[in-house]
Backbone bond lengths (Angstrom), bond angles and torsions (degrees), N, CA, C in turn:
res aa  C-N    CA-C-N  psi(-1)  N-CA   C-N-CA  omega(-1)  CA-C   N-CA-C  phi
1 M - - - 1.460 - - 1.528 111.21 -
2 V 1.337 117.26 -45.28 1.458 121.20 -178.55 1.523 110.47 -61.96
3 A 1.355 116.25 -42.17 1.464 120.55 178.81 1.528 110.60 -63.21
4 N 1.331 116.88 -40.68 1.461 120.88 178.13 1.528 110.90 -61.76
5 Q 1.320 115.13 -38.96 1.459 118.31 -179.15 1.529 111.84 -70.04
6 R 1.315 116.84 -35.02 1.468 118.88 175.71 1.533 110.10 -59.40
7 E 1.324 116.04 -45.36 1.461 120.25 179.82 1.524 110.83 -65.83
8 F 1.330 116.14 -38.14 1.463 119.82 178.92 1.527 110.33 -62.60
9 R 1.341 116.51 -44.05 1.461 119.90 179.80 1.529 111.47 -63.85
10 R 1.333 116.18 -33.69 1.469 119.42 178.19 1.525 110.39 -65.73
11 L 1.335 115.98 -41.09 1.457 120.50 -177.31 1.527 112.56 -81.11
12 C 1.329 116.77 -31.75 1.474 121.79 -176.09 1.530 109.71 -130.01
13 P 1.318 117.96 70.73 1.473 120.55 -173.63 1.524 114.59 -66.72
14 D 1.324 117.89 -15.78 1.462 120.51 -178.00 1.524 113.00 -98.70
15 S 1.324 117.59 8.03 1.466 121.00 -179.06 1.526 111.11 -103.80
16 V 1.336 116.13 132.57 1.474 120.10 178.66 1.527 111.65 -73.68
17 S 1.330 117.44 -14.81 1.463 120.14 -177.30 1.517 112.74 -62.71
18 G 1.319 116.94 -19.91 1.451 120.58 179.71 1.517 114.23 -74.45
19 Y 1.335 116.83 1.54 1.464 120.72 -177.41 1.530 112.15 -114.87
20 T 1.329 115.87 18.11 1.466 120.56 -177.98 1.523 112.03 -57.48
21 Y 1.328 117.38 -40.86 1.457 121.24 -175.98 1.529 112.24 -103.96
22 L 1.315 115.79 35.23 1.462 120.35 178.99 1.526 111.46 -58.05
23 R 1.322 116.13 -36.79 1.473 119.70 -179.33 1.526 112.52 -66.78
24 S 1.326 116.95 -17.86 1.463 120.54 -178.24 1.526 113.30 -90.50
25 V 1.319 117.37 -5.00 1.464 120.98 179.53 1.526 108.58 -76.22
26 K 1.316 116.93 116.97 1.463 121.77 -174.54 1.526 112.96 -85.81
27 D 1.318 116.70 -33.29 1.455 120.15 -177.76 1.535 109.63 -70.75
28 A 1.331 117.03 120.17 1.460 121.77 -174.65 1.525 112.21 -62.30
29 A 1.337 116.76 -40.24 1.462 119.96 -179.39 1.528 111.10 -65.27
30 E 1.341 116.27 -42.79 1.466 119.43 178.63 1.516 110.66 -66.12
31 A 1.341 117.20 -42.83 1.461 120.96 179.41 1.530 110.75 -60.57
32 D 1.325 117.00 -40.58 1.466 121.01 179.00 1.521 110.96 -64.54
33 R 1.329 116.43 -42.84 1.468 120.34 178.81 1.521 111.00 -63.03
34 L 1.336 116.80 -44.67 1.458 120.86 -178.90 1.524 111.47 -65.94
35 T 1.333 116.47 -35.87 1.459 120.18 178.66 1.526 110.74 -63.84
36 H 1.318 116.79 -42.12 1.458 120.62 177.27 1.533 111.01 -65.02
37 E 1.330 116.71 -38.50 1.469 120.40 178.37 1.527 110.84 -64.35
38 L 1.346 116.19 -44.80 1.459 119.98 -179.45 1.526 110.91 -63.87
39 R 1.323 117.32 -41.12 1.461 120.05 178.40 1.526 110.50 -60.06
40 A 1.313 116.96 -43.72 1.467 120.50 179.84 1.531 110.90 -60.88
41 L 1.341 116.96 -41.50 1.464 120.67 179.19 1.527 111.08 -63.58
42 L 1.326 116.41 -44.81 1.456 120.48 -176.90 1.524 111.94 -69.54
43 E 1.299 117.30 -36.29 1.464 120.10 -178.61 1.526 112.67 -66.10
44 R 1.325 117.25 -25.47 1.464 118.45 178.57 1.538 113.10 -104.20
45 S 1.329 116.64 -0.32 1.469 120.02 -177.91 1.528 111.68 -80.23
46 Q 1.329 115.39 141.31 1.462 122.58 173.32 1.534 110.75 -115.10
47 D 1.327 116.72 5.13 1.467 122.15 -175.00 1.529 110.08 -83.20
48 P 1.337 118.86 121.51 1.470 120.82 178.70 1.527 113.43 -56.81
49 E 1.344 116.49 -30.55 1.456 119.75 -179.78 1.531 111.72 -64.16
50 D 1.337 116.46 -30.67 1.464 120.11 -176.30 1.524 113.10 -75.35
51 A 1.330 116.90 -16.36 1.468 120.08 -174.41 1.526 112.29 -59.98
52 A 1.324 116.65 -31.19 1.471 120.00 -178.60 1.520 112.08 -62.61
53 W 1.324 117.75 -19.72 1.461 121.31 -175.71 1.522 113.12 -79.33
54 W 1.334 117.50 -10.42 1.455 118.85 177.69 1.524 111.02 -60.86
55 S 1.307 118.15 -38.49 1.465 120.95 179.61 1.526 111.20 -63.61
56 T 1.340 116.18 -38.73 1.468 120.49 175.99 1.525 110.31 -62.16
57 L 1.319 115.76 -43.01 1.464 120.56 179.86 1.528 111.07 -62.99
58 W 1.326 116.74 -49.98 1.467 119.91 -176.72 1.530 111.76 -61.84
59 A 1.324 116.22 -39.65 1.471 119.51 178.68 1.530 110.18 -62.36
60 A 1.335 116.39 -41.71 1.460 120.06 179.29 1.525 111.06 -65.32
61 E 1.325 116.61 -40.59 1.463 119.89 -179.52 1.528 111.56 -65.42
62 F 1.320 116.49 -37.50 1.464 118.91 176.79 1.524 111.21 -66.65
63 R 1.343 116.80 -38.92 1.459 119.11 179.19 1.525 112.12 -63.23
64 L 1.321 116.10 -33.42 1.455 120.83 -175.91 1.528 113.34 -89.89
65 S 1.324 117.53 -8.91 1.465 120.56 -175.62 1.516 112.35 -83.45
66 A 1.314 115.45 144.37 1.464 121.02 172.07 1.528 108.38 -75.42
67 P 1.337 118.24 155.51 1.474 121.12 -178.04 1.522 113.49 -50.88
68 G 1.316 117.98 -38.20 1.457 120.12 -177.36 1.518 114.51 -76.39
69 E 1.338 117.62 -4.68 1.465 121.24 -177.00 1.524 113.02 -98.97
70 C 1.327 116.44 -2.35 1.467 119.47 -174.03 1.531 112.83 -63.27
71 A 1.319 116.82 -38.85 1.465 119.82 -178.68 1.522 111.15 -62.70
72 S 1.330 117.17 -45.83 1.465 120.11 179.75 1.527 111.15 -67.43
73 L 1.329 116.80 -32.28 1.465 120.15 178.14 1.528 110.21 -67.06
74 R 1.333 117.07 -39.58 1.462 119.86 177.73 1.530 110.82 -63.24
75 E 1.327 117.11 -38.34 1.459 120.18 176.74 1.524 110.91 -63.71
76 R 1.330 116.67 -39.24 1.467 120.69 178.41 1.526 110.69 -65.47
77 I 1.332 116.20 -40.80 1.468 119.78 178.91 1.521 110.15 -65.05
78 A 1.334 117.40 -39.98 1.464 120.58 177.65 1.531 110.03 -59.95
79 A 1.333 116.90 -39.71 1.465 120.48 176.84 1.521 111.21 -66.74
80 D 1.338 117.17 -38.29 1.462 121.19 176.59 1.522 110.85 -59.71
81 V 1.339 115.58 -43.66 1.465 119.77 -177.94 1.522 110.50 -65.94
82 R 1.335 117.53 -40.26 1.468 120.11 178.13 1.529 110.26 -61.77
83 R 1.318 116.33 -41.68 1.459 119.27 178.61 1.520 110.81 -65.87
84 L 1.321 116.67 -43.46 1.459 120.99 -179.77 1.522 110.58 -61.36
85 A 1.329 116.89 -40.68 1.467 121.39 -179.22 1.528 112.41 -66.55
86 S 1.334 117.22 -21.15 1.463 120.72 -177.89 1.523 112.86 -88.38
87 L 1.324 117.83 -8.72 1.460 121.25 -175.86 1.532 111.43 -85.51
88 P 1.337 118.32 154.40 1.466 120.25 174.23 1.523 112.02 -57.59
89 A 1.336 116.48 -29.89 1.464 120.58 -178.84 1.520 113.22 -70.26
90 A 1.351 117.25 -7.47 1.465 120.65 -175.73 1.523 112.84 -61.21
91 A 1.341 117.19 -22.52 1.460 119.92 -179.81 1.518 112.81 -77.26
92 S 1.331 117.67 -14.06 1.459 120.26 -177.76 1.520 111.07 -73.06
93 Q 1.324 115.32 155.44 1.458 120.17 -179.51 1.530 111.05 -64.89
94 N 1.328 116.94 -39.34 1.463 120.03 178.09 1.522 111.22 -57.35
95 A 1.338 116.16 -46.25 1.459 120.44 -178.43 1.524 111.26 -65.80
96 R 1.312 116.44 -39.95 1.474 118.84 -178.03 1.525 111.20 -67.95
97 W 1.338 117.43 -37.86 1.463 118.90 175.82 1.519 110.85 -66.98
98 A 1.328 117.12 -37.43 1.463 119.93 176.59 1.521 110.56 -63.02
99 M 1.334 116.76 -40.18 1.460 119.98 178.54 1.530 111.66 -65.27
100 V 1.332 116.85 -36.26 1.471 119.79 175.38 1.518 109.86 -57.47
101 S 1.331 115.94 -48.66 1.463 121.10 179.92 1.523 110.81 -62.52
102 G 1.340 116.17 -44.54 1.453 120.15 -177.96 1.521 113.04 -65.24
103 Y 1.315 116.18 -41.33 1.464 119.51 178.19 1.529 110.95 -61.83
104 K 1.314 115.96 -42.34 1.463 119.24 -178.73 1.529 111.11 -67.68
105 L 1.333 116.88 -42.24 1.461 120.26 -179.34 1.526 112.15 -66.55
106 S 1.339 116.24 -28.80 1.465 119.81 -178.76 1.521 112.65 -94.05
107 G 1.336 116.47 8.80 1.455 120.22 175.92 1.512 115.67 85.16
108 Q 1.332 117.52 11.03 1.469 121.51 179.81 1.535 109.23 -101.60
109 E 1.311 115.11 64.78 1.463 121.70 -172.60 1.526 112.53 -59.94
110 E 1.316 117.32 -42.35 1.455 120.44 -175.80 1.523 111.92 -63.81
111 A 1.342 116.63 -43.13 1.465 120.29 179.07 1.528 110.76 -64.37
112 G 1.349 116.31 -40.55 1.453 119.89 178.50 1.514 112.29 -65.53
113 A 1.332 116.62 -41.40 1.469 121.00 -179.25 1.521 111.11 -64.71
114 K 1.322 117.07 -34.87 1.467 120.80 -179.51 1.528 110.84 -64.75
115 I 1.342 116.71 -45.71 1.463 120.07 178.85 1.524 110.31 -67.26
116 E 1.326 117.16 -41.07 1.461 121.23 -178.64 1.517 110.80 -62.23
117 A 1.331 116.48 -40.67 1.461 119.60 179.68 1.524 111.03 -62.40
118 A 1.340 116.29 -39.94 1.461 120.08 178.68 1.528 111.28 -65.68
119 L 1.329 116.46 -38.35 1.458 120.20 179.10 1.516 111.53 -67.51
120 V 1.308 116.20 -46.32 1.464 120.49 -178.24 1.516 111.09 -65.57
121 D 1.328 117.46 -32.39 1.456 121.52 -179.14 1.522 112.36 -69.69
122 E 1.327 116.07 -9.09 1.454 118.71 -177.88 1.525 110.75 -101.19
123 D 1.335 116.49 -106.50 1.452 120.36 -170.56 1.522 114.62 -67.96
124 Q 1.316 117.85 -35.76 1.455 118.30 -176.96 1.526 112.00 -65.86
125 L 1.331 117.03 -42.71 1.459 118.95 178.99 1.525 111.12 -66.30
126 A 1.339 116.41 -38.50 1.461 119.49 178.37 1.526 110.53 -63.81
127 F 1.343 116.18 -42.92 1.461 119.05 -179.35 1.524 111.04 -69.12
128 R 1.336 117.00 -37.30 1.465 119.13 176.86 1.519 110.65 -62.96
129 A 1.331 116.47 -38.49 1.467 120.15 177.83 1.525 109.86 -63.93
130 Y 1.326 116.26 -41.40 1.465 119.98 177.16 1.523 111.04 -62.25
131 Q 1.335 116.90 -44.49 1.465 120.50 -179.84 1.520 111.12 -60.61
132 A 1.326 116.97 -40.36 1.464 120.44 178.37 1.524 110.03 -64.45
133 W 1.337 116.55 -41.76 1.461 120.12 177.98 1.527 110.20 -63.63
134 E 1.331 117.04 -44.63 1.459 121.96 179.71 1.527 110.90 -59.22
135 T 1.328 116.36 -43.80 1.465 121.24 179.64 1.519 111.06 -64.12
136 S 1.336 116.52 -37.44 1.469 119.71 -178.55 1.526 111.99 -62.70
137 H 1.324 116.84 -27.06 1.468 121.14 178.19 1.529 112.55 -99.39
138 R 1.339 116.88 1.53 1.470 123.07 179.16 1.533 111.72 52.71
139 L 1.320 116.56 43.67 1.463 120.65 -173.89 1.515 113.56 -71.01
140 R 1.317 118.03 -24.47 1.465 120.43 179.34 1.526 112.78 -85.13
141 T 1.300 117.26 -9.84 1.466 119.69 -175.16 1.519 112.79 -118.03
142 R 1.320 117.51 2.59 1.464 120.02 -177.30 1.519 110.77 -118.06
143 N 1.325 115.76 143.10 1.458 122.00 175.73 1.521 109.36 -123.35
144 N 1.320 115.27 159.37 1.468 121.22 174.84 1.525 112.22 55.07
145 I 1.337 116.30 52.12 1.469 120.78 177.73 1.526 108.41 -70.74
146 P 1.336 118.81 129.36 1.470 121.43 -179.65 1.527 111.69 -57.02
147 Q 1.317 116.53 148.56 1.460 121.38 -175.97 1.522 112.13 -57.90
148 A 1.333 117.12 -41.55 1.467 119.63 -178.92 1.522 110.99 -62.83
149 E 1.337 116.57 -38.49 1.454 120.06 179.12 1.529 110.67 -71.73
150 R 1.322 117.35 -34.20 1.460 119.78 176.64 1.525 110.64 -57.86
151 K 1.325 115.07 -45.23 1.478 119.88 -179.57 1.525 110.11 -60.13
152 A 1.316 117.21 -41.61 1.455 120.01 179.54 1.530 111.47 -65.11
153 I 1.330 116.58 -37.77 1.472 121.09 178.34 1.519 110.26 -67.10
154 W 1.332 117.64 -42.95 1.463 120.59 177.91 1.530 110.52 -59.46
155 D 1.327 115.49 -45.35 1.464 119.20 -179.55 1.523 111.15 -62.54
156 D 1.318 115.95 -39.52 1.462 119.92 179.82 1.525 110.80 -66.74
157 E 1.327 116.97 -40.06 1.459 119.73 178.16 1.524 110.75 -64.44
158 A 1.314 117.09 -38.77 1.462 120.65 179.02 1.522 110.85 -61.94
159 R 1.319 116.92 -41.42 1.468 120.31 178.27 1.526 111.16 -63.80
160 H 1.327 115.58 -42.36 1.462 119.23 179.37 1.528 111.46 -68.22
161 A 1.329 117.57 -38.53 1.465 120.63 179.94 1.523 111.06 -61.22
162 A 1.334 116.03 -37.42 1.470 119.60 176.68 1.526 110.43 -63.08
163 E 1.332 116.82 -37.86 1.457 120.80 177.40 1.526 111.27 -68.17
164 W 1.337 116.62 -38.89 1.472 120.74 -175.98 1.528 111.53 -65.58
165 V 1.336 118.39 -41.68 1.464 118.42 178.81 1.519 110.87 -70.52
166 G 1.338 117.15 -25.36 1.457 119.77 174.65 1.518 111.73 -70.29
167 K 1.336 116.78 -38.86 1.465 121.39 179.77 1.521 112.17 -76.68
168 W 1.346 115.85 -40.23 1.468 120.69 -174.19 1.525 110.27 -129.20
169 P 1.331 117.52 71.29 1.471 120.30 -176.73 1.527 113.75 -66.49
170 G 1.341 117.80 -13.87 1.451 120.87 177.84 1.506 113.55 -95.45
171 S 1.327 117.61 13.71 1.462 121.64 -177.06 1.525 111.48 -102.37
172 A 1.332 115.92 119.66 1.463 120.01 174.54 1.522 110.44 -63.73
173 T 1.320 116.29 -35.16 1.465 120.50 178.81 1.519 111.08 -60.66
174 A 1.322 116.82 -47.02 1.464 120.24 179.81 1.520 111.05 -61.30
175 W 1.324 116.89 -42.83 1.463 119.67 -179.07 1.519 112.09 -69.82
176 S 1.335 118.08 -28.25 1.463 119.34 176.89 1.525 110.52 -65.44
177 F 1.340 116.12 -40.18 1.463 119.43 177.08 1.535 110.86 -68.34
178 R 1.314 115.76 -37.60 1.465 119.85 177.61 1.531 109.92 -62.58
179 L 1.315 116.88 -43.13 1.462 121.64 -179.17 1.522 111.81 -59.02
180 T 1.330 116.42 -45.93 1.469 119.77 -173.35 1.524 113.57 -82.89
181 T 1.328 117.73 -17.43 1.466 119.38 -175.71 1.517 114.10 -108.02
182 L 1.325 118.05 -15.64 1.462 121.22 -173.86 1.527 113.74 -52.11
183 P 1.360 119.90 -43.37 1.463 119.17 -178.67 1.527 114.57 -62.76
184 S 1.333 118.05 -8.48 1.464 120.19 176.16 1.530 111.86 -84.22
185 Q 1.337 116.96 -9.66 1.459 119.74 -178.65 1.523 110.95 -89.99
186 P 1.319 117.72 135.02 1.466 119.98 177.57 1.529 110.45 -61.50
187 G 1.322 115.35 138.93 1.452 119.96 175.14 1.517 115.39 76.47
188 W 1.323 118.14 12.16 1.469 119.59 179.19 1.524 109.64 -65.16
189 T 1.335 115.77 157.43 1.459 120.61 -178.82 1.525 110.83 -125.44
190 K 1.313 115.47 158.90 1.459 120.55 177.16 1.530 110.73 -64.94
191 E 1.326 115.92 -32.07 1.455 119.64 178.17 1.528 110.92 -62.64
192 E 1.324 116.22 -39.77 1.463 120.20 177.99 1.528 111.09 -65.99
193 L 1.326 115.79 -40.79 1.464 119.89 -179.69 1.527 110.46 -68.01
194 E 1.327 116.48 -38.13 1.458 120.13 177.08 1.529 110.21 -62.67
195 K 1.331 117.43 -44.13 1.464 120.90 178.83 1.528 110.94 -62.56
196 A 1.334 117.04 -42.03 1.465 120.03 179.41 1.525 110.40 -59.51
197 G 1.326 116.75 -42.13 1.453 120.40 178.21 1.514 112.35 -65.03
198 E 1.318 116.72 -42.95 1.467 120.82 179.97 1.526 111.04 -62.47
199 E 1.336 116.94 -43.92 1.462 120.45 -179.44 1.523 111.17 -66.44
200 Y 1.314 116.05 -40.67 1.468 120.29 178.79 1.522 110.50 -62.48
201 L 1.320 117.24 -43.85 1.469 120.86 178.96 1.527 111.01 -63.98
202 R 1.328 116.70 -45.59 1.465 120.92 -176.77 1.522 110.93 -63.26
203 L 1.319 117.03 -47.13 1.458 120.53 -176.56 1.528 111.85 -73.42
204 S 1.329 117.33 -33.61 1.463 120.14 177.42 1.521 110.63 -65.73
205 A 1.337 116.87 -39.39 1.461 120.48 179.23 1.528 110.69 -62.77
206 A 1.324 116.64 -36.55 1.471 120.45 -179.71 1.523 111.71 -71.14
207 R 1.333 116.99 -25.17 1.470 120.23 -177.32 1.518 112.96 -81.23
208 H 1.332 118.25 -18.69 1.473 121.58 -178.82 1.528 110.46 51.51
209 L 1.324 115.85 58.28 1.457 120.78 -178.05 1.522 111.30 -68.06
210 Q 1.329 114.88 155.44 1.448 119.89 176.31 1.526 110.10 -71.94
211 W 1.340 115.25 168.33 1.458 120.99 -179.04 1.523 111.01 -54.64
212 N 1.341 115.36 140.95 1.452 120.63 -176.66 1.521 109.20 -141.07
213 Y 1.328 116.47 147.50 1.465 120.27 176.87 1.529 111.13 -61.42
214 V 1.330 116.79 -32.69 1.469 120.87 -177.93 1.528 108.29 -124.96
215 P 1.330 118.82 88.05 1.462 120.76 -179.70 1.525 112.08 -64.22
216 A 1.310 115.83 160.91 1.466 120.93 179.25 1.524 110.92 -56.92
217 K 1.328 116.78 -38.51 1.465 119.95 -178.63 1.525 111.51 -61.21
218 L 1.332 116.46 -36.32 1.457 119.40 -179.90 1.532 110.63 -71.52
219 R 1.321 117.24 -41.09 1.471 120.39 178.63 1.532 110.42 -60.00
220 V 1.329 115.86 -43.76 1.465 119.55 -179.98 1.522 110.38 -66.20
221 A 1.328 116.73 -44.98 1.464 120.19 -179.96 1.526 111.29 -59.40
222 Q 1.323 116.56 -41.54 1.470 120.34 -179.53 1.524 111.44 -61.81
223 Q 1.332 116.30 -43.90 1.467 119.51 -178.65 1.517 111.57 -72.05
224 W 1.321 116.97 -43.60 1.460 119.22 -178.07 1.524 111.97 -64.96
225 I 1.325 117.23 -45.53 1.470 118.86 -176.87 1.524 110.89 -68.22
226 K 1.332 115.73 -30.96 1.471 119.86 179.98 1.525 111.42 -63.05
227 Y 1.334 115.86 -32.01 1.460 119.90 -176.52 1.528 112.64 -113.43
228 G 1.340 116.45 17.68 1.454 120.81 173.02 1.511 114.86 71.00
229 I 1.315 117.16 32.20 1.455 121.04 -179.30 1.530 109.80 -101.16
230 R 1.313 117.14 120.21 1.468 123.45 175.23 1.537 112.10 44.66
231 P 1.326 117.39 64.62 1.470 120.84 -176.57 1.532 113.68 -55.49
232 G 1.332 116.89 -41.23 1.456 119.14 180.00 1.519 112.44 -63.50
233 D 1.329 115.98 -44.87 1.459 119.74 177.94 1.525 111.11 -66.08
234 S 1.325 115.87 -36.47 1.461 119.66 179.06 1.522 111.12 -62.20
235 L 1.334 116.26 -42.19 1.465 120.39 178.48 1.530 110.30 -64.14
236 A 1.325 116.85 -42.09 1.460 120.26 179.51 1.533 110.86 -63.87
237 L 1.328 116.40 -41.71 1.462 120.35 178.36 1.527 111.02 -63.11
238 A 1.339 115.65 -41.78 1.467 119.37 179.68 1.529 111.14 -63.92
239 E 1.321 116.83 -38.83 1.464 120.04 178.81 1.530 110.96 -67.12
240 E 1.327 116.43 -40.06 1.469 120.00 177.41 1.533 110.43 -65.13
241 A 1.333 116.01 -39.51 1.466 120.08 178.70 1.524 110.75 -64.30
242 L 1.327 116.33 -40.95 1.469 120.35 178.71 1.522 110.37 -61.63
243 A 1.334 116.72 -40.35 1.462 120.49 178.03 1.530 110.62 -63.15
244 E 1.354 116.68 -39.15 1.469 120.54 177.47 1.527 110.76 -65.40
245 I 1.321 116.46 -44.89 1.462 121.03 -177.86 1.532 110.16 -62.32
246 S 1.333 116.39 -38.89 1.465 119.88 -177.34 1.525 112.33 -65.47
247 L 1.327 117.69 -19.29 1.464 121.43 178.69 1.518 112.15 -85.07
248 G 1.316 116.75 -13.05 1.458 120.46 -174.72 1.508 113.12 -79.06
249 P 1.330 115.99 171.41 1.468 120.60 -177.87 1.522 112.18 -74.25
250 A 1.337 116.29 135.47 1.462 120.07 173.21 1.517 109.91 -72.29
251 V 1.327 115.66 -29.02 1.464 121.83 176.95 1.511 107.00 -135.32
252 P 1.337 119.49 162.13 1.463 120.72 179.36 1.522 111.92 -59.48
253 N 1.324 115.81 156.82 1.453 123.00 178.95 1.518 110.35 -57.23
254 D 1.329 117.67 125.03 1.463 121.65 -178.36 1.524 112.94 -62.82
255 M 1.328 116.98 -23.77 1.465 119.93 -177.66 1.518 112.01 -76.88
256 T 1.341 116.21 -24.83 1.468 119.07 -173.74 1.529 113.88 -119.58
257 A 1.332 116.88 -14.22 1.462 119.57 -175.64 1.523 111.67 -74.30
258 P 1.345 117.64 144.78 1.463 119.75 174.54 1.520 110.34 -71.88
259 A 1.308 115.68 168.24 1.461 120.25 179.02 1.523 109.81 -61.11
260 V 1.333 116.37 141.36 1.453 121.39 -179.41 1.521 109.91 -78.54
261 R 1.328 115.54 128.64 1.458 120.65 177.84 1.521 109.53 -94.38
262 P 1.337 118.07 158.41 1.462 120.52 177.34 1.528 110.77 -55.20
263 G 1.313 116.40 130.30 1.463 120.88 179.50 1.509 113.74 95.32
264 D 1.343 118.69 -17.52 1.454 120.49 -177.91 1.516 112.01 -62.05
265 E 1.336 117.60 -42.19 1.449 120.07 -177.16 1.523 110.96 -63.45
266 F 1.357 115.73 -36.26 1.457 118.59 177.99 1.517 110.45 -64.48
267 M 1.344 116.49 -41.83 1.453 120.19 179.96 1.523 110.93 -62.93
268 K 1.337 117.52 -41.09 1.454 120.25 -179.84 1.523 110.92 -64.75
269 S 1.348 115.72 -39.30 1.454 118.51 -176.19 1.522 112.05 -72.52
270 T 1.343 117.06 -30.06 1.456 119.52 -177.65 1.513 112.75 -92.88
271 N 1.337 118.00 -24.81 1.457 120.65 -177.82 1.517 110.03 -149.14
272 P 1.341 118.22 78.90 1.463 120.68 -175.95 1.512 113.33 -63.38
273 A 1.322 117.58 -17.27 1.461 119.90 -179.80 1.514 112.14 -98.69
274 A 1.331 117.51 11.56 1.464 120.26 -178.58 1.521 110.03 -57.00
275 G 1.313 114.83 134.82 1.447 119.14 179.19 1.517 113.03 91.25
276 S 1.335 117.78 -5.50 1.456 119.98 179.07 1.524 109.50 -75.36
277 P 1.365 117.94 158.75 1.449 120.31 179.86 1.523 111.16 -59.37
278 Y 1.321 115.07 157.78 1.451 121.29 177.30 1.525 110.74 -53.56
279 H 1.317 116.39 139.28 1.439 119.81 168.59 1.522 107.52 -138.99
280 R 1.298 117.35 167.96 1.467 121.45 -168.23 1.513 113.23 -55.57
281 T 1.324 117.68 -39.26 1.471 118.88 -177.93 1.515 110.77 -74.58
282 G 1.333 117.76 -7.45 1.456 119.38 -177.15 1.514 113.59 -99.70
283 L 1.331 117.38 4.72 1.456 118.24 -179.24 1.519 111.43 -67.08
């Protein structure tokens, strides 16, 4: 992995992805050089995706620091956090988690806890609620669920999804469940489904999620077009989603993927979403 990353950095010197295994570099001189390189990249980056790498940088700097340098390092981290908070990317989830780490490392526990509480109150709590619901129905351990029981499970998920968006209206995760389950609720309206799609799109855009086989835009387009909601916008969203998907990896990243076992390639080609959490079409 380390050798692969060296080659990656040679070919792509402006990408932070080449520093994934910085903690695995044993040579102190090389680790110090790479830490300085990563800091330079992050200090000039405006990409919200790169914000998550600040924690990697700070951890490396602490490992390389002498005991007497910790105080000055904390001051530097505090300055990093102030700069990060001033950037447009500060609203992204990656940046906010980085600020949580930075505040704690620089001794500003209260400021870090405040941001962390806001983050946890959103998507993580919604997803934990979903996981608890999923476990209650044993969806990961059961096969061949009878059709009548499937309908009851869908209806139950729809009821819970309505509760989740009420509890966590700022959660893209909650709105994604609301979007896909709403038509299972009696008396639902197209206006409600349109709002669910709009909220999911808005909150997903703010989260700056990593590449996904099924982007939020595609999920919204699928639901809207199915029920005749804004066909023109649905087509545009689907085209944008296709453009996003085409940029993604055909296979996992060679720098981070485990060794391929016999049969793995067949599984990927026949079911690229294998191993993903339960979703309605997978019951």
